[in-house]
C-alpha positions in Angstrom: 37.0 -51.0 -125.3 33.5 -51.6 -126.0 32.4 -48.1 -126.1 35.3 -47.2 -128.5 35.1 -50.5 -130.6 31.4 -49.4 -131.4 32.7 -45.8 -132.9 35.0 -48.0 -135.6 33.6 -48.8 -138.5 32.4 -52.6 -139.1 32.8 -52.2 -142.9 33.9 -50.3 -145.6 31.2 -47.7 -144.8 31.8 -45.7 -141.8 29.2 -46.2 -139.2 26.9 -43.0 -137.9 29.0 -42.5 -134.8 32.1 -42.5 -136.6 30.6 -39.6 -138.7 29.1 -37.9 -135.8 32.3 -37.8 -133.9 34.6 -36.5 -137.0 31.7 -33.8 -137.7 32.2 -33.1 -134.3 36.0 -32.9 -134.4 35.4 -31.1 -137.5 33.6 -28.0 -136.1 36.1 -27.6 -132.9 39.1 -27.5 -135.2 37.1 -24.6 -137.4 36.5 -23.1 -134.4 39.7 -22.9 -133.0 41.0 -21.4 -136.5 38.6 -18.9 -136.2 39.7 -17.6 -133.2 42.9 -16.9 -134.7 41.3 -14.8 -138.0 41.4 -11.1 -137.6 37.8 -10.9 -138.4 36.9 -13.8 -135.8 33.8 -11.5 -134.0 32.4 -10.6 -137.3 32.8 -14.5 -138.7 31.4 -15.5 -135.3 28.6 -13.0 -135.3 27.4 -14.0 -138.7 27.8 -17.7 -138.1 25.6 -16.7 -134.7 23.0 -15.1 -136.8 22.4 -17.7 -139.6 22.7 -20.5 -136.8 20.1 -18.7 -134.7 17.7 -17.7 -137.7 17.7 -21.2 -139.2 16.7 -22.3 -135.5 13.9 -19.7 -134.9 12.3 -19.9 -138.6 10.7 -23.1 -137.6 8.2 -20.6 -136.2 7.5 -17.3 -137.0 6.4 -16.5 -133.5 9.7 -17.2 -132.5 11.4 -14.8 -134.7 9.0 -11.9 -133.6 9.8 -12.8 -130.0 13.4 -12.6 -131.1 12.8 -9.2 -132.5 10.7 -7.7 -129.8 13.1 -8.7 -126.7 15.6 -11.2 -127.6 18.0 -9.0 -129.8 19.8 -7.8 -127.0 20.9 -10.9 -126.0 23.2 -10.1 -129.5 25.1 -7.1 -127.8 28.5 -8.7 -127.0 28.6 -9.5 -130.9 27.4 -6.0 -131.6 30.3 -4.4 -129.1 33.0 -6.6 -131.1 31.7 -5.6 -134.3 32.0 -1.7 -133.4 28.4 -1.3 -134.7 26.5 2.5 -133.9 23.1 0.9 -133.5 23.0 -1.8 -131.4 19.0 -2.4 -131.6 19.0 -2.6 -135.4 22.5 -4.6 -135.7 20.6 -7.9 -136.6 17.0 -6.5 -136.6 17.2 -6.5 -140.7 18.4 -10.2 -141.0 15.5 -11.7 -138.3 12.8 -9.2 -140.1 14.1 -11.0 -143.7 13.7 -14.8 -142.0 10.3 -13.5 -140.8 9.3 -12.3 -144.6 10.9 -15.3 -146.0 9.2 -17.4 -143.8 5.5 -16.2 -144.6 6.4 -15.6 -148.6 7.7 -19.5 -148.4 5.3 -21.3 -146.4 3.1 -22.1 -149.3 0.0 -22.7 -147.4 -3.5 -21.9 -148.3 -3.6 -20.8 -144.6 -0.9 -18.1 -145.1 -3.0 -16.9 -148.2 -5.9 -16.6 -146.2 -4.8 -14.8 -143.8 -3.3 -12.4 -145.7 -6.6 -11.8 -147.8 -8.0 -11.0 -144.0 -5.4 -9.1 -143.1 -6.3 -6.8 -145.6 -9.9 -6.1 -144.8 -8.7 -5.5 -141.3 -9.4 -2.0 -139.8 -6.4 -2.2 -137.4 -4.0 -2.3 -140.4 -5.6 0.4 -142.3 -5.5 2.9 -139.5 -1.9 1.9 -138.9 -0.8 2.2 -142.9 -3.0 5.8 -142.8 -0.8 7.1 -139.9 2.1 5.9 -141.8 1.1 7.8 -145.0 0.3 11.0 -143.0 3.8 10.6 -140.9 5.3 10.2 -144.6 3.1 13.5 -146.0 4.6 15.3 -143.1 8.1 15.0 -145.0 7.1 18.1 -147.2 7.4 20.4 -144.7 9.6 19.1 -142.2 12.4 21.3 -140.9 14.4 18.4 -139.5 14.2 16.4 -142.9 16.8 13.9 -142.0 15.5 13.1 -138.7 11.9 12.9 -140.5 13.0 10.4 -143.2 14.5 8.1 -140.5 11.4 8.3 -138.7 9.3 7.5 -141.8 11.9 4.5 -142.6 11.5 2.7 -139.2 7.9 2.9 -139.4 7.5 1.4 -142.8 10.5 -0.9 -141.9 10.1 -1.8 -138.7 6.7 -0.9 -136.9 4.3 -2.0 -140.1 6.3 -5.9 -140.7 5.8 -6.5 -136.8 2.0 -5.8 -137.3 1.8 -7.7 -139.9 3.9 -10.7 -138.9 1.8 -10.7 -135.4 -1.5 -10.6 -137.4 -0.4 -13.7 -139.5 0.9 -15.3 -136.9 -1.7 -15.1 -134.6 -4.6 -16.0 -137.0 -6.4 -19.2 -136.0 -8.2 -22.0 -138.3 -8.7 -24.7 -135.9 -11.6 -24.8 -133.4 -9.4 -27.2 -131.5 -8.0 -25.1 -128.6 -4.4 -26.9 -128.6 -4.1 -26.0 -132.4 -5.5 -22.6 -131.8 -3.7 -21.5 -128.7 0.1 -22.9 -130.3 1.1 -19.6 -132.1 0.3 -17.1 -129.2 1.7 -19.7 -126.5 4.9 -20.2 -128.4 5.4 -16.0 -128.9 4.8 -15.3 -125.2 6.7 -18.2 -124.2 9.5 -17.3 -126.3 9.1 -13.4 -124.8 9.4 -14.8 -121.0 12.1 -16.9 -121.9 14.2 -14.3 -123.5 13.5 -11.9 -121.1 14.9 -14.2 -118.2 18.0 -14.7 -120.4 18.5 -10.7 -120.3 18.0 -10.4 -116.7 20.2 -13.6 -115.7 23.2 -11.7 -118.5 22.7 -8.5 -117.0 22.6 -9.2 -113.1 25.9 -11.0 -113.9 27.3 -8.2 -115.9 26.3 -5.9 -113.0 27.6 -7.7 -110.1 31.2 -8.5 -112.4 31.4 -4.7 -112.7 31.0 -4.3 -108.5 28.9 -1.4 -109.4 27.9 1.0 -106.3 24.4 0.1 -104.7 22.7 3.2 -105.9 23.7 2.9 -109.7 20.7 2.2 -111.7 21.7 -0.8 -113.8 21.7 -1.3 -117.4 23.4 -4.1 -119.4 23.3 -5.4 -123.1 22.9 -2.2 -124.7 20.0 -1.6 -122.7 19.8 1.7 -121.1 17.7 1.7 -117.4 14.4 2.6 -118.8 14.4 0.3 -122.1 15.7 -2.7 -119.5 12.9 -2.0 -117.1 10.3 -2.5 -120.3 11.8 -5.4 -121.7 11.6 -6.8 -118.0 7.7 -5.9 -117.5 6.8 -7.4 -120.9 8.4 -10.5 -119.8 6.5 -10.4 -116.3 3.3 -9.8 -118.3 3.7 -12.8 -120.9 4.7 -14.9 -117.7 1.4 -13.8 -116.1 -1.0 -14.5 -119.5 0.6 -18.2 -119.7 -0.2 -18.5 -116.3 -3.5 -17.6 -116.5 -4.3 -19.7 -119.4 -2.7 -22.5 -117.4 0.2 -22.9 -119.7 2.8 -22.7 -117.5 3.5 -24.1 -113.8 3.3 -21.7 -111.0 6.4 -22.9 -109.6 8.2 -22.9 -113.2 6.7 -19.2 -113.4 8.2 -17.9 -109.9 11.6 -18.8 -111.0 11.6 -17.1 -114.5 10.2 -14.2 -113.0 11.9 -13.4 -110.1 15.1 -12.1 -111.8 13.0 -10.3 -113.9 11.5 -8.7 -111.1 15.0 -7.6 -109.3 16.4 -6.2 -112.8 13.1 -4.2 -113.1 13.8 -2.7 -109.5 17.4 -2.0 -109.7 16.7 -0.5 -113.1 15.1 2.6 -110.8 12.8 3.3 -114.0 9.8 4.7 -112.6 7.4 5.0 -115.5 7.6 1.0 -116.3 7.6 0.0 -112.6 4.3 2.3 -112.1 2.8 1.0 -115.8 3.1 -2.5 -114.7 1.8 -1.9 -111.1 -1.3 -0.3 -113.0 -1.8 -2.9 -115.8 -1.5 -5.9 -112.9 -3.8 -4.0 -110.8 -6.4 -3.6 -113.7 -5.8 -7.4 -114.4 -6.3 -8.3 -110.8 -9.5 -6.7 -110.5 -11.3 -6.4 -113.6 -10.2 -9.8 -115.0 -9.6 -12.5 -113.1 -12.6 -14.4 -111.5 -13.3 -14.2 -107.9 -15.9 -12.6 -105.0 -15.2 -8.9 -104.3 -13.7 -10.3 -101.0 -11.1 -12.1 -103.3 -10.5 -9.4 -105.5 -10.0 -6.9 -103.0 -7.4 -9.9 -101.2 -5.5 -9.9 -104.4 -5.4 -6.0 -104.9 -4.0 -5.9 -101.1 -1.7 -8.7 -102.2 -0.3 -6.6 -104.7 0.3 -3.7 -102.7 2.0 -5.4 -100.3 4.2 -6.4 -103.1 4.7 -2.8 -104.4 5.6 -1.9 -101.2 8.3 -4.9 -100.1 9.8 -3.8 -103.5 10.2 -0.4 -102.5 11.8 -1.1 -99.0 14.3 -3.5 -100.7 15.6 -1.1 -103.3 18.8 0.2 -102.5 18.5 3.4 -101.0 19.6 6.0 -103.7 17.0 4.2 -106.2 14.3 4.4 -103.5 14.6 8.0 -103.5 14.2 8.6 -107.3 10.5 7.4 -106.6 10.2 9.0 -103.7 11.1 12.5 -104.3 9.8 14.7 -106.6 10.5 13.9 -110.5 11.8 17.7 -110.5 14.9 16.9 -108.4 16.6 14.3 -110.7 18.2 15.3 -114.1 16.1 13.1 -115.9 12.9 14.4 -114.5 13.6 18.2 -115.3 14.2 17.1 -118.5 11.0 15.6 -119.0 9.3 18.3 -117.3 11.2 21.1 -119.8 9.7 18.6 -122.6 6.5 18.9 -121.3 6.4 22.8 -121.2 7.7 23.1 -124.8 5.3 20.5 -125.8 2.6 22.3 -124.1 3.2 25.4 -125.9 3.1 23.8 -129.2 -0.5 22.8 -128.7 -1.9 24.7 -131.4 0.4 22.9 -134.0 -2.1 20.1 -133.1 -5.0 22.1 -134.4 -3.9 21.9 -137.9 -1.2 20.1 -140.2 1.7 20.0 -137.6 5.0 21.4 -137.9 6.2 18.1 -140.0 7.9 14.9 -139.3 10.6 15.3 -136.7 9.8 19.0 -136.5 9.6 18.8 -132.5 13.6 19.1 -132.6 13.4 22.4 -134.5 10.9 23.7 -131.7 13.8 23.3 -129.4 16.0 25.3 -131.4 18.5 22.1 -131.8 18.4 21.8 -135.2 18.0 18.3 -137.5 18.5 15.8 -134.6 16.5 13.3 -133.3 14.9 15.1 -130.1 11.4 14.2 -129.1 8.7 15.1 -126.6 8.7 11.5 -125.0 5.3 11.1 -125.5 4.5 9.3 -128.5 0.5 11.9 -128.8 2.0 14.6 -127.9 4.6 13.5 -130.6 2.4 12.8 -133.4 0.1 15.5 -132.5 2.5 18.1 -132.9 4.2 17.0 -135.9 1.7 15.5 -137.5 -1.0 18.0 -136.4 -4.8 16.9 -135.9 -4.5 14.2 -139.2 -1.7 12.3 -137.3 -4.1 12.2 -134.4 -7.0 11.3 -135.8 -5.3 7.9 -137.4 -3.3 7.2 -134.2 -6.6 7.2 -132.2 -8.4 5.7 -134.6 -5.4 2.7 -134.4 -5.4 2.5 -130.9 -8.8 2.2 -130.0 -9.5 -0.2 -133.1 -6.5 -2.3 -131.3 -7.9 -2.0 -127.8 -11.6 -2.3 -129.1 -11.0 -5.3 -130.9 -8.9 -7.0 -127.6 -11.9 -6.0 -124.9 -14.9 -7.6 -127.1 -12.8 -11.0 -126.4 -11.8 -10.6 -122.8 -13.0 -14.1 -121.9 -9.9 -15.5 -124.2 -7.1 -15.7 -121.5 -4.5 -15.7 -124.7 -6.3 -12.0 -125.9 -6.2 -10.6 -122.2 -2.6 -11.4 -122.2 -1.9 -9.7 -125.5 -4.6 -6.5 -124.3 -2.3 -6.1 -121.4 0.6 -6.1 -123.0 -0.5 -3.7 -125.3 -1.8 -1.5 -122.9 1.9 -1.8 -121.2 3.5 -0.8 -124.3 1.0 2.5 -124.9 2.1 3.4 -121.4 5.6 3.4 -122.2 5.3 5.0 -125.2 3.9 8.4 -123.3 7.1 8.5 -120.8 9.5 7.5 -123.2 10.8 7.0 -126.7 9.5 8.5 -130.1 7.5 6.6 -133.1 10.9 5.1 -133.9 11.3 3.2 -130.6 7.8 2.1 -129.8 7.6 -1.0 -132.0 5.8 -3.2 -129.2 2.7 -1.0 -129.8 2.2 -2.3 -133.5 3.5 -5.7 -132.5 0.9 -6.3 -130.2 -1.6 -4.5 -132.0 -0.8 -7.3 -134.9 -1.3 -10.1 -132.5 -4.6 -8.7 -131.5 -6.1 -8.5 -135.0 -5.0 -12.0 -135.7 -6.0 -13.8 -132.8 -9.6 -12.0 -133.2 -9.8 -13.7 -136.6 
């Protein structure tokens, strides 16, 4: 009775416990009624997005992490709403929250960050590339696809760059203060990627998929799922290198990431992660030559173990020539067309979106699965110059501050993103390159 009596009002005014209990019961009734509505999925998705946005709007770094790797977790609501573009279903909402978070902060620091950003070469190269891509619409044989690329660049890639730069700019010499934004960002990337991995494994197990079938879940095909996992692994290793996470906790979080990445059977992200981690081990981690060789041997052993533990059909994708499987044959054909179109890169290009016209496929989203080839063929020498200036400015800025563990984590995440951009996606689907370039720009200030 004592526990119940504490919930009863002792005066004319109800106690806080009674109010709390009443609100909980009211929310429970609302939830029950919601399930009876024909628009239950729509209302629930809006409520979820609003609640998640309010919780995440406390920190800009969290919002950027959600836009980078967390949106697949909303895929069940995307499916329930029958939306055609899962990757962008809730992106605009979180992007508006990020912009509002910047504009409404009202701090002098935000204004100073924005002023510094306007003088940053990384931003100016990225903006110049956007203008060249925009100008490419004038002679584009694929205007619909070209306009979609321009819109995605200015409404997705550039805002992520600016958001990362503003969130990553540090003003205090105190390590705990200057590291907080990037630690929050990398921690959120790691946790969100781990959640995606766990949900993917549960989905895979519940479907009782054949052992040789490549893993895909949450609206992500195997390639993008592997890219997501690789980014989470790099974030975790970066936090470990900076002493921001315990080894045991890191192992618990990245084991499902590694399993999902292996089951995806995606060669590009797996090879890219192996190369990035090898460079990290050999060139960055301190130690004698013997210690570095030992770490390199351990990394090679882990890679061999992962290859042996793969399902047989997936392992054959790595051991057999690329031309044998369907996706490899398609990539080789795209590479052949790109090679034939190299003369276009010496001039102004075919126009934004013009690669699909070279394939005689009309105004559709078709691309060479190589960011450099795409920009060179469609936007010619001006596009290549701007893209090279942007990438070299970001990579050079990160390498000049290689003594900073947090910068190293951002730099190798950028390298992983650039690697993946050479094997999958187009200018509309490689936003990580601009996101991490922005973080590097901010962190270097």
